[in-house]
C-alpha angles and dihedrals in degrees: 000000000000112000110259119176114176118227137190091277091057092047093048091051091050093049091047100044103025093236141056126207116207111187118213095007091149120045121243095250090052093051092043089055091047092049094047092048096047097046093052098038106115094187091052091047095047091049093052121111136185134245116201112227098208090245099082095272134105128215113214120209145157121214135195135173106211124050097237125197095285137103087270091055091047088056094046093048097040109134097230092052097044094045091050088056091046090053091054095044096040102239148005118353135187133209109268097179143310131219140187113224110207105195096174125202115281095349107055111121132226131257119227121233106279147143121237090221087060084071100036097047089067089053092067097263102146102194131038090240096132133105135203121215111205111197117195111223094171128027110282111219138161088254097056097041108268120194116275123204133187108230114237092002089128086075090067091073125221114337130201117260133205134190122274107179104314093334133084117229145162122278108271093228091057092045090054090053092047096048090049088062105029132052121256112215125199103213105218110195140180122216108284095028116129128213117193115194140181118249091242095050109116112234140165142158138217127239117275108248093161131097090245126084121232108207120169138170120223121196116193125201135190127203110258091232091052093071110164114254092223137034120261140159089287121063133264119231112321119172111253115219108210121219125210110256094249088065088081094070092032089058090060122193093329105161132184112291130207087267089063095054092100091053092062117081123231124215091265093059095045099083095164097117096048093043094058096062113118111253 
């Protein structure tokens, strides 16, 4: 892994824009190992489920709460990644959950405009002191449905969500007003690039109509002192044991095993969409 140490300039950009793009954060051999492992992981594939986008498409994903002793856990616990998150959040963090987004060629669905804290607020997380780490496994282009973010939208605070298909998103009238005032950015990424974004940053993606897949892994972290006040389908504070960055390649193509089946959520346990509805 290339050595990335965040500085005050990085932190200022994150606080201003609500996201931070770090090109080449993971080395090519690390991403090649992650891609090979994920695409041939039968347990990961069998645990995947779909979320209809309300536009005729379906997004496929797998979701798990604890890092596990796999290539995915080596990524999520890698020292450079965790310490980058700790710099942005100002102290110790723990692993809230990870997911593999499988936006397959020609069939991968869209995501509606939403905030992650729209989900997590309902889980008893009091403050928006979380961060998502989006890791590009494949190239992310306009054609295959790259992530889009609205710059500085985290400053709007938490917004109400409503269901669109199986997903919870922001009211279109409000989105029109927001995008008229704030800049929408298509985040073009190469494999190994890392995007860190605030839980109130509005983001979405288009369907993948291209011949190229757009797989990505997203690791989400919560500040240790932001422990949820109630139990939910994501964990309360659990100490995160960092691994030196060279543990990624040392782990090899260690996929999920049958013993990890219980660690992966099924669609019935992932209540994120339903839990975001305004009450």
